[in-house]
RODO-421582 format. One record per residue: residue in three letters; x negated, y negated, z negated of N, C-alpha, C, O in turn. Coordinates in steps of 0.2 Angstrom, whole numbers, plus 5000, padded with zeros to 4 digits. Atoms other than C-alpha are relative to their C-alpha. Last residue first. Layout:
! residues N
<segu><residu>ALA</residu><n_X>X</n_X><n_Y>Y</n_Y><n_Z>Z</n_Z><ca_X>X</ca_X><ca_Y>Y</ca_Y><ca_Z>Z</ca_Z><c_X>X</c_X><c_Y>Y</c_Y><c_Z>Z</c_Z><o_X>X</o_X><o_Y>Y</o_Y><o_Z>Z</o_Z></segu>
...
//
This chain:
! residues 65
<segu><residu>GLU</residu><n_X>4997</n_X><n_Y>5001</n_Y><n_Z>5008</n_Z><ca_X>4956</ca_X><ca_Y>4623</ca_Y><ca_Z>5038</ca_Z><c_X>4993</c_X><c_Y>4996</c_Y><c_Z>4998</c_Z><o_X>4992</o_X><o_Y>4994</o_Y><o_Z>4993</o_Z></segu>
<segu><residu>ASN</residu><n_X>4997</n_X><n_Y>5009</n_Y><n_Z>4997</n_Z><ca_X>4953</ca_X><ca_Y>4625</ca_Y><ca_Z>5059</ca_Z><c_X>5000</c_X><c_Y>4997</c_Y><c_Z>4990</c_Z><o_X>4998</o_X><o_Y>4991</o_Y><o_Z>4990</o_Z></segu>
<segu><residu>ASP</residu><n_X>5006</n_X><n_Y>5006</n_Y><n_Z>4999</n_Z><ca_X>4944</ca_X><ca_Y>4641</ca_Y><ca_Z>5056</ca_Z><c_X>4998</c_X><c_Y>4990</c_Y><c_Z>4998</c_Z><o_X>4993</o_X><o_Y>4986</o_Y><o_Z>4997</o_Z></segu>
<segu><residu>PHE</residu><n_X>5006</n_X><n_Y>5004</n_Y><n_Z>5003</n_Z><ca_X>4957</ca_X><ca_Y>4646</ca_Y><ca_Z>5048</ca_Z><c_X>4994</c_X><c_Y>4999</c_Y><c_Z>4999</c_Z><o_X>4991</o_X><o_Y>4997</o_Y><o_Z>4994</o_Z></segu>
<segu><residu>ASP</residu><n_X>5009</n_X><n_Y>4996</n_Y><n_Z>5001</n_Z><ca_X>4966</ca_X><ca_Y>4649</ca_Y><ca_Z>5063</ca_Z><c_X>4999</c_X><c_Y>4995</c_Y><c_Z>4992</c_Z><o_X>5000</o_X><o_Y>4989</o_Y><o_Z>4990</o_Z></segu>
<segu><residu>PHE</residu><n_X>5005</n_X><n_Y>5005</n_Y><n_Z>5005</n_Z><ca_X>4984</ca_X><ca_Y>4646</ca_Y><ca_Z>5067</ca_Z><c_X>4997</c_X><c_Y>5004</c_Y><c_Z>4998</c_Z><o_X>4998</o_X><o_Y>5010</o_Y><o_Z>4998</o_Z></segu>
<segu><residu>TRP</residu><n_X>5004</n_X><n_Y>4999</n_Y><n_Z>5000</n_Z><ca_X>4998</ca_X><ca_Y>4651</ca_Y><ca_Z>5080</ca_Z><c_X>4996</c_X><c_Y>4995</c_Y><c_Z>4997</c_Z><o_X>4996</o_X><o_Y>4989</o_Y><o_Z>4998</o_Z></segu>
<segu><residu>LYS</residu><n_X>5000</n_X><n_Y>4999</n_Y><n_Z>5002</n_Z><ca_X>5016</ca_X><ca_Y>4648</ca_Y><ca_Z>5081</ca_Z><c_X>4993</c_X><c_Y>5000</c_Y><c_Z>4994</c_Z><o_X>4993</o_X><o_Y>4999</o_Y><o_Z>4988</o_Z></segu>
<segu><residu>PRO</residu><n_X>5001</n_X><n_Y>5009</n_Y><n_Z>5005</n_Z><ca_X>5014</ca_X><ca_Y>4636</ca_Y><ca_Z>5096</ca_Z><c_X>4999</c_X><c_Y>5003</c_Y><c_Z>4991</c_Z><o_X>4997</o_X><o_Y>4998</o_Y><o_Z>4988</o_Z></segu>
<segu><residu>ASP</residu><n_X>4994</n_X><n_Y>5002</n_Y><n_Z>5001</n_Z><ca_X>5009</ca_X><ca_Y>4655</ca_Y><ca_Z>5105</ca_Z><c_X>5003</c_X><c_Y>4994</c_Y><c_Z>4994</c_Z><o_X>5001</o_X><o_Y>4994</o_Y><o_Z>4988</o_Z></segu>
<segu><residu>LYS</residu><n_X>4998</n_X><n_Y>5007</n_Y><n_Z>4999</n_Z><ca_X>4994</ca_X><ca_Y>4653</ca_Y><ca_Z>5115</ca_Z><c_X>5007</c_X><c_Y>5003</c_Y><c_Z>4997</c_Z><o_X>5011</o_X><o_Y>5005</o_Y><o_Z>5001</o_Z></segu>
<segu><residu>LYS</residu><n_X>5001</n_X><n_Y>5010</n_Y><n_Z>4999</n_Z><ca_X>4982</ca_X><ca_Y>4658</ca_Y><ca_Z>5104</ca_Z><c_X>5007</c_X><c_Y>4995</c_Y><c_Z>5005</c_Z><o_X>5009</o_X><o_Y>4989</o_Y><o_Z>5005</o_Z></segu>
<segu><residu>LEU</residu><n_X>4998</n_X><n_Y>5000</n_Y><n_Z>5007</n_Z><ca_X>4993</ca_X><ca_Y>4678</ca_Y><ca_Z>5102</ca_Z><c_X>4996</c_X><c_Y>4990</c_Y><c_Z>4998</c_Z><o_X>4999</o_X><o_Y>4986</o_Y><o_Z>4995</o_Z></segu>
<segu><residu>ASP</residu><n_X>4995</n_X><n_Y>4998</n_Y><n_Z>4997</n_Z><ca_X>4989</ca_X><ca_Y>4680</ca_Y><ca_Z>5124</ca_Z><c_X>5006</c_X><c_Y>4995</c_Y><c_Z>4992</c_Z><o_X>5011</o_X><o_Y>4992</o_Y><o_Z>4992</o_Z></segu>
<segu><residu>LYS</residu><n_X>5000</n_X><n_Y>5004</n_Y><n_Z>4995</n_Z><ca_X>4972</ca_X><ca_Y>4678</ca_Y><ca_Z>5120</ca_Z><c_X>5010</c_X><c_Y>5000</c_Y><c_Z>5002</c_Z><o_X>5011</o_X><o_Y>4997</o_Y><o_Z>5007</o_Z></segu>
<segu><residu>SER</residu><n_X>5006</n_X><n_Y>5007</n_Y><n_Z>5004</n_Z><ca_X>4967</ca_X><ca_Y>4688</ca_Y><ca_Z>5105</ca_Z><c_X>5004</c_X><c_Y>4994</c_Y><c_Z>5004</c_Z><o_X>5006</o_X><o_Y>4989</o_Y><o_Z>5001</o_Z></segu>
<segu><residu>VAL</residu><n_X>4993</n_X><n_Y>5001</n_Y><n_Z>5008</n_Z><ca_X>4981</ca_X><ca_Y>4703</ca_Y><ca_Z>5115</ca_Z><c_X>4998</c_X><c_Y>4993</c_Y><c_Z>4998</c_Z><o_X>5001</o_X><o_Y>4988</o_Y><o_Z>5000</o_Z></segu>
<segu><residu>GLY</residu><n_X>4992</n_X><n_Y>5003</n_Y><n_Z>4994</n_Z><ca_X>4971</ca_X><ca_Y>4699</ca_Y><ca_Z>5134</ca_Z><c_X>5006</c_X><c_Y>4998</c_Y><c_Z>4991</c_Z><o_X>5010</o_X><o_Y>4994</o_Y><o_Z>4989</o_Z></segu>
<segu><residu>ASP</residu><n_X>5005</n_X><n_Y>5006</n_Y><n_Z>5003</n_Z><ca_X>4954</ca_X><ca_Y>4703</ca_Y><ca_Z>5119</ca_Z><c_X>5007</c_X><c_Y>4998</c_Y><c_Z>5006</c_Z><o_X>5009</o_X><o_Y>4992</o_Y><o_Z>5005</o_Z></segu>
<segu><residu>TRP</residu><n_X>4999</n_X><n_Y>5004</n_Y><n_Z>5004</n_Z><ca_X>4965</ca_X><ca_Y>4718</ca_Y><ca_Z>5117</ca_Z><c_X>4997</c_X><c_Y>4991</c_Y><c_Z>4995</c_Z><o_X>4997</o_X><o_Y>4987</o_Y><o_Z>4990</o_Z></segu>
<segu><residu>PHE</residu><n_X>4993</n_X><n_Y>5000</n_Y><n_Z>5003</n_Z><ca_X>4966</ca_X><ca_Y>4725</ca_Y><ca_Z>5130</ca_Z><c_X>4999</c_X><c_Y>4995</c_Y><c_Z>4994</c_Z><o_X>5000</o_X><o_Y>4989</o_Y><o_Z>4994</o_Z></segu>
<segu><residu>ASP</residu><n_X>4993</n_X><n_Y>5004</n_Y><n_Z>4998</n_Z><ca_X>4950</ca_X><ca_Y>4721</ca_Y><ca_Z>5136</ca_Z><c_X>5006</c_X><c_Y>5002</c_Y><c_Z>4999</c_Z><o_X>5009</o_X><o_Y>4998</o_Y><o_Z>5003</o_Z></segu>
<segu><residu>THR</residu><n_X>5004</n_X><n_Y>5007</n_Y><n_Z>5002</n_Z><ca_X>4939</ca_X><ca_Y>4731</ca_Y><ca_Z>5125</ca_Z><c_X>5003</c_X><c_Y>4992</c_Y><c_Z>5004</c_Z><o_X>5003</o_X><o_Y>4986</o_Y><o_Z>5002</o_Z></segu>
<segu><residu>LEU</residu><n_X>5002</n_X><n_Y>5001</n_Y><n_Z>5006</n_Z><ca_X>4947</ca_X><ca_Y>4746</ca_Y><ca_Z>5125</ca_Z><c_X>5002</c_X><c_Y>4992</c_Y><c_Z>5000</c_Z><o_X>5006</o_X><o_Y>4989</o_Y><o_Z>4998</o_Z></segu>
<segu><residu>SER</residu><n_X>4992</n_X><n_Y>4999</n_Y><n_Z>4997</n_Z><ca_X>4947</ca_X><ca_Y>4747</ca_Y><ca_Z>5143</ca_Z><c_X>5002</c_X><c_Y>4999</c_Y><c_Z>4994</c_Z><o_X>5007</o_X><o_Y>4995</o_Y><o_Z>4996</o_Z></segu>
<segu><residu>GLN</residu><n_X>4999</n_X><n_Y>5007</n_Y><n_Z>4996</n_Z><ca_X>4928</ca_X><ca_Y>4742</ca_Y><ca_Z>5140</ca_Z><c_X>5004</c_X><c_Y>5000</c_Y><c_Z>5001</c_Z><o_X>5005</o_X><o_Y>4995</o_Y><o_Z>5006</o_Z></segu>
<segu><residu>GLY</residu><n_X>4997</n_X><n_Y>5007</n_Y><n_Z>5004</n_Z><ca_X>4923</ca_X><ca_Y>4756</ca_Y><ca_Z>5129</ca_Z><c_X>5004</c_X><c_Y>4992</c_Y><c_Z>5003</c_Z><o_X>5006</o_X><o_Y>4987</o_Y><o_Z>4999</o_Z></segu>
<segu><residu>ASP</residu><n_X>5007</n_X><n_Y>5006</n_Y><n_Z>5004</n_Z><ca_X>4912</ca_X><ca_Y>4766</ca_Y><ca_Z>5138</ca_Z><c_X>5005</c_X><c_Y>4992</c_Y><c_Z>4997</c_Z><o_X>5005</o_X><o_Y>4986</o_Y><o_Z>4998</o_Z></segu>
<segu><residu>ASP</residu><n_X>5009</n_X><n_Y>4996</n_Y><n_Z>4998</n_Z><ca_X>4922</ca_X><ca_Y>4784</ca_Y><ca_Z>5137</ca_Z><c_X>4995</c_X><c_Y>4993</c_Y><c_Z>4999</c_Z><o_X>4991</o_X><o_Y>4992</o_Y><o_Z>4994</o_Z></segu>
<segu><residu>ASP</residu><n_X>5006</n_X><n_Y>5007</n_Y><n_Z>4998</n_Z><ca_X>4938</ca_X><ca_Y>4776</ca_Y><ca_Z>5132</ca_Z><c_X>4994</c_X><c_Y>5003</c_Y><c_Z>5001</c_Z><o_X>4990</o_X><o_Y>5004</o_Y><o_Z>4996</o_Z></segu>
<segu><residu>ARG</residu><n_X>5008</n_X><n_Y>5001</n_Y><n_Z>5000</n_Z><ca_X>4948</ca_X><ca_Y>4793</ca_Y><ca_Z>5126</ca_Z><c_X>4997</c_X><c_Y>4993</c_Y><c_Z>5006</c_Z><o_X>4998</o_X><o_Y>4994</o_Y><o_Z>5012</o_Z></segu>
<segu><residu>LEU</residu><n_X>5006</n_X><n_Y>5004</n_Y><n_Z>5001</n_Z><ca_X>4963</ca_X><ca_Y>4789</ca_Y><ca_Z>5120</ca_Z><c_X>4993</c_X><c_Y>4998</c_Y><c_Z>5001</c_Z><o_X>4989</o_X><o_Y>4994</o_Y><o_Z>5000</o_Z></segu>
<segu><residu>ASP</residu><n_X>5008</n_X><n_Y>4997</n_Y><n_Z>5000</n_Z><ca_X>4977</ca_X><ca_Y>4796</ca_Y><ca_Z>5131</ca_Z><c_X>4997</c_X><c_Y>4996</c_Y><c_Z>4996</c_Z><o_X>4997</o_X><o_Y>4990</o_Y><o_Z>4999</o_Z></segu>
<segu><residu>ILE</residu><n_X>5004</n_X><n_Y>5008</n_Y><n_Z>5001</n_Z><ca_X>4994</ca_X><ca_Y>4794</ca_Y><ca_Z>5124</ca_Z><c_X>4995</c_X><c_Y>5005</c_Y><c_Z>4999</c_Z><o_X>4993</o_X><o_Y>5010</o_Y><o_Z>4996</o_Z></segu>
<segu><residu>GLY</residu><n_X>5002</n_X><n_Y>5005</n_Y><n_Z>5006</n_Z><ca_X>5006</ca_X><ca_Y>4809</ca_Y><ca_Z>5129</ca_Z><c_X>4997</c_X><c_Y>4993</c_Y><c_Z>5003</c_Z><o_X>4998</o_X><o_Y>4990</o_Y><o_Z>5008</o_Z></segu>
<segu><residu>GLY</residu><n_X>5004</n_X><n_Y>5007</n_Y><n_Z>5001</n_Z><ca_X>5007</ca_X><ca_Y>4816</ca_Y><ca_Z>5144</ca_Z><c_X>4997</c_X><c_Y>5001</c_Y><c_Z>4998</c_Z><o_X>4992</o_X><o_Y>5004</o_Y><o_Z>5000</o_Z></segu>
<segu><residu>VAL</residu><n_X>5002</n_X><n_Y>5005</n_Y><n_Z>4995</n_Z><ca_X>5021</ca_X><ca_Y>4832</ca_Y><ca_Z>5140</ca_Z><c_X>4994</c_X><c_Y>4994</c_Y><c_Z>4999</c_Z><o_X>4992</o_X><o_Y>4993</o_Y><o_Z>4993</o_Z></segu>
<segu><residu>ARG</residu><n_X>5004</n_X><n_Y>4995</n_Y><n_Z>4998</n_Z><ca_X>5018</ca_X><ca_Y>4845</ca_Y><ca_Z>5127</ca_Z><c_X>4998</c_X><c_Y>4996</c_Y><c_Z>5006</c_Z><o_X>4993</o_X><o_Y>4996</o_Y><o_Z>5009</o_Z></segu>
<segu><residu>LYS</residu><n_X>5010</n_X><n_Y>4998</n_Y><n_Z>5002</n_Z><ca_X>5019</ca_X><ca_Y>4834</ca_Y><ca_Z>5114</ca_Z><c_X>5001</c_X><c_Y>5002</c_Y><c_Z>5005</c_Z><o_X>5003</o_X><o_Y>4996</o_Y><o_Z>5007</o_Z></segu>
<segu><residu>GLU</residu><n_X>5002</n_X><n_Y>5008</n_Y><n_Z>4997</n_Z><ca_X>5040</ca_X><ca_Y>4831</ca_Y><ca_Z>5123</ca_Z><c_X>4989</c_X><c_Y>4996</c_Y><c_Z>4997</c_Z><o_X>4986</o_X><o_Y>4991</o_Y><o_Z>4999</o_Z></segu>
<segu><residu>ALA</residu><n_X>4999</n_X><n_Y>5004</n_Y><n_Z>4994</n_Z><ca_X>5042</ca_X><ca_Y>4848</ca_Y><ca_Z>5126</ca_Z><c_X>4997</c_X><c_Y>4996</c_Y><c_Z>4997</c_Z><o_X>4991</o_X><o_Y>4996</o_Y><o_Z>4998</o_Z></segu>
<segu><residu>ALA</residu><n_X>5006</n_X><n_Y>4999</n_Y><n_Z>5000</n_Z><ca_X>5037</ca_X><ca_Y>4851</ca_Y><ca_Z>5104</ca_Z><c_X>5000</c_X><c_Y>5002</c_Y><c_Z>5011</c_Z><o_X>4995</o_X><o_Y>5005</o_Y><o_Z>5012</o_Z></segu>
<segu><residu>ILE</residu><n_X>5004</n_X><n_Y>5004</n_Y><n_Z>5004</n_Z><ca_X>5052</ca_X><ca_Y>4837</ca_Y><ca_Z>5101</ca_Z><c_X>4992</c_X><c_Y>5006</c_Y><c_Z>5004</c_Z><o_X>4988</o_X><o_Y>5003</o_Y><o_Z>5007</o_Z></segu>
<segu><residu>GLU</residu><n_X>5004</n_X><n_Y>5003</n_Y><n_Z>4992</n_Z><ca_X>5062</ca_X><ca_Y>4846</ca_Y><ca_Z>5114</ca_Z><c_X>4998</c_X><c_Y>4994</c_Y><c_Z>4997</c_Z><o_X>4999</o_X><o_Y>4988</o_Y><o_Z>5000</o_Z></segu>
<segu><residu>GLU</residu><n_X>5003</n_X><n_Y>4996</n_Y><n_Z>4991</n_Z><ca_X>5061</ca_X><ca_Y>4862</ca_Y><ca_Z>5105</ca_Z><c_X>4998</c_X><c_Y>4994</c_Y><c_Z>5002</c_Z><o_X>4993</o_X><o_Y>4993</o_Y><o_Z>5004</o_Z></segu>
<segu><residu>ALA</residu><n_X>5003</n_X><n_Y>4997</n_Y><n_Z>4999</n_Z><ca_X>5063</ca_X><ca_Y>4855</ca_Y><ca_Z>5087</ca_Z><c_X>4997</c_X><c_Y>4999</c_Y><c_Z>5006</c_Z><o_X>4992</o_X><o_Y>4996</o_Y><o_Z>5008</o_Z></segu>
<segu><residu>THR</residu><n_X>5008</n_X><n_Y>5002</n_Y><n_Z>4996</n_Z><ca_X>5078</ca_X><ca_Y>4846</ca_Y><ca_Z>5094</ca_Z><c_X>4994</c_X><c_Y>5005</c_Y><c_Z>4997</c_Z><o_X>4995</o_X><o_Y>5010</o_Y><o_Z>4999</o_Z></segu>
<segu><residu>GLY</residu><n_X>5003</n_X><n_Y>4998</n_Y><n_Z>4993</n_Z><ca_X>5090</ca_X><ca_Y>4859</ca_Y><ca_Z>5090</ca_Z><c_X>4994</c_X><c_Y>4996</c_Y><c_Z>5001</c_Z><o_X>4989</o_X><o_Y>4999</o_Y><o_Z>5004</o_Z></segu>
<segu><residu>ASP</residu><n_X>4994</n_X><n_Y>5001</n_Y><n_Z>4994</n_Z><ca_X>5102</ca_X><ca_Y>4854</ca_Y><ca_Z>5077</ca_Z><c_X>4996</c_X><c_Y>4998</c_Y><c_Z>5007</c_Z><o_X>4997</o_X><o_Y>4993</o_Y><o_Z>5012</o_Z></segu>
<segu><residu>ASP</residu><n_X>4998</n_X><n_Y>4993</n_Y><n_Z>5004</n_Z><ca_X>5090</ca_X><ca_Y>4853</ca_Y><ca_Z>5057</ca_Z><c_X>5007</c_X><c_Y>4999</c_Y><c_Z>5007</c_Z><o_X>5013</o_X><o_Y>4996</o_Y><o_Z>5006</o_Z></segu>
<segu><residu>LEU</residu><n_X>4994</n_X><n_Y>5002</n_Y><n_Z>5006</n_Z><ca_X>5084</ca_X><ca_Y>4836</ca_Y><ca_Z>5059</ca_Z><c_X>5005</c_X><c_Y>5005</c_Y><c_Z>5001</c_Z><o_X>5011</o_X><o_Y>5003</o_Y><o_Z>5000</o_Z></segu>
<segu><residu>PRO</residu><n_X>5003</n_X><n_Y>5003</n_Y><n_Z>5002</n_Z><ca_X>5066</ca_X><ca_Y>4842</ca_Y><ca_Z>5058</ca_Z><c_X>5010</c_X><c_Y>4998</c_Y><c_Z>4999</c_Z><o_X>5013</o_X><o_Y>4999</o_Y><o_Z>4994</o_Z></segu>
<segu><residu>ASP</residu><n_X>4994</n_X><n_Y>5004</n_Y><n_Z>4994</n_Z><ca_X>5069</ca_X><ca_Y>4857</ca_Y><ca_Z>5065</ca_Z><c_X>4998</c_X><c_Y>4994</c_Y><c_Z>4994</c_Z><o_X>4996</o_X><o_Y>4995</o_Y><o_Z>4989</o_Z></segu>
<segu><residu>PRO</residu><n_X>4994</n_X><n_Y>5001</n_Y><n_Z>4998</n_Z><ca_X>5055</ca_X><ca_Y>4869</ca_Y><ca_Z>5057</ca_Z><c_X>5001</c_X><c_Y>4996</c_Y><c_Z>5002</c_Z><o_X>4996</o_X><o_Y>4993</o_Y><o_Z>5004</o_Z></segu>
<segu><residu>GLN</residu><n_X>5003</n_X><n_Y>5007</n_Y><n_Z>4999</n_Z><ca_X>5045</ca_X><ca_Y>4878</ca_Y><ca_Z>5067</ca_Z><c_X>5007</c_X><c_Y>4996</c_Y><c_Z>4994</c_Z><o_X>5013</o_X><o_Y>4997</o_Y><o_Z>4995</o_Z></segu>
<segu><residu>LYS</residu><n_X>5000</n_X><n_Y>5002</n_Y><n_Z>4993</n_Z><ca_X>5046</ca_X><ca_Y>4896</ca_Y><ca_Z>5060</ca_Z><c_X>5001</c_X><c_Y>4994</c_Y><c_Z>5000</c_Z><o_X>5001</o_X><o_Y>4991</o_Y><o_Z>4995</o_Z></segu>
<segu><residu>PHE</residu><n_X>4997</n_X><n_Y>5003</n_Y><n_Z>5004</n_Z><ca_X>5037</ca_X><ca_Y>4906</ca_Y><ca_Z>5044</ca_Z><c_X>5003</c_X><c_Y>4996</c_Y><c_Z>5008</c_Z><o_X>5001</o_X><o_Y>4998</o_Y><o_Z>5014</o_Z></segu>
<segu><residu>GLN</residu><n_X>5000</n_X><n_Y>5006</n_Y><n_Z>4994</n_Z><ca_X>5025</ca_X><ca_Y>4919</ca_Y><ca_Z>5048</ca_Z><c_X>5004</c_X><c_Y>4997</c_Y><c_Z>4996</c_Z><o_X>5004</o_X><o_Y>4998</o_Y><o_Z>4990</o_Z></segu>
<segu><residu>VAL</residu><n_X>4994</n_X><n_Y>5002</n_Y><n_Z>4998</n_Z><ca_X>5019</ca_X><ca_Y>4931</ca_Y><ca_Z>5035</ca_Z><c_X>5002</c_X><c_Y>4996</c_Y><c_Z>5004</c_Z><o_X>4997</o_X><o_Y>4992</o_Y><o_Z>5006</o_Z></segu>
<segu><residu>ARG</residu><n_X>5004</n_X><n_Y>5004</n_Y><n_Z>4994</n_Z><ca_X>5004</ca_X><ca_Y>4943</ca_Y><ca_Z>5038</ca_Z><c_X>5010</c_X><c_Y>4999</c_Y><c_Z>4997</c_Z><o_X>5014</o_X><o_Y>5003</o_Y><o_Z>4998</o_Z></segu>
<segu><residu>HIS</residu><n_X>4996</n_X><n_Y>5004</n_Y><n_Z>4995</n_Z><ca_X>5005</ca_X><ca_Y>4950</ca_Y><ca_Z>5019</ca_Z><c_X>5003</c_X><c_Y>4998</c_Y><c_Z>5003</c_Z><o_X>5008</o_X><o_Y>4996</o_Y><o_Z>5001</o_Z></segu>
<segu><residu>PHE</residu><n_X>5002</n_X><n_Y>4999</n_Y><n_Z>4992</n_Z><ca_X>4990</ca_X><ca_Y>4960</ca_Y><ca_Z>5010</ca_Z><c_X>5007</c_X><c_Y>4997</c_Y><c_Z>5003</c_Z><o_X>5006</o_X><o_Y>4999</o_Y><o_Z>5009</o_Z></segu>
<segu><residu>LEU</residu><n_X>4996</n_X><n_Y>5004</n_Y><n_Z>5002</n_Z><ca_X>4993</ca_X><ca_Y>4970</ca_Y><ca_Z>4995</ca_Z><c_X>5001</c_X><c_Y>4991</c_Y><c_Z>5003</c_Z><o_X>5004</o_X><o_Y>4987</o_Y><o_Z>5000</o_Z></segu>
<segu><residu>SER</residu><n_X>5005</n_X><n_Y>5011</n_Y><n_Z>4998</n_Z><ca_X>4995</ca_X><ca_Y>4982</ca_Y><ca_Z>5007</ca_Z><c_X>5002</c_X><c_Y>4995</c_Y><c_Z>4993</c_Z><o_X>5008</o_X><o_Y>4993</o_Y><o_Z>4991</o_Z></segu>
<segu><residu>MET</residu><n_X>4998</n_X><n_Y>5004</n_Y><n_Z>4999</n_Z><ca_X>4997</ca_X><ca_Y>5001</ca_Y><ca_Z>5001</ca_Z><c_X>4998</c_X><c_Y>4994</c_Y><c_Z>5001</c_Z><o_X>4993</o_X><o_Y>4991</o_Y><o_Z>5000</o_Z></segu>
//
């Protein structure tokens, strides 16, 4: 008689309405690619965000105080 038994649990369904399969399928398709080999595209993106923020009339800069 073995003291160790192999137990396998079913993947939990977050809303208990069958969406677990939909979530799993969504994770398999595409997704977000966070790889940036040279870092340039990420730098360009955040530089653009920074420039857009500075155009905002509600923008303030602590350096100007």
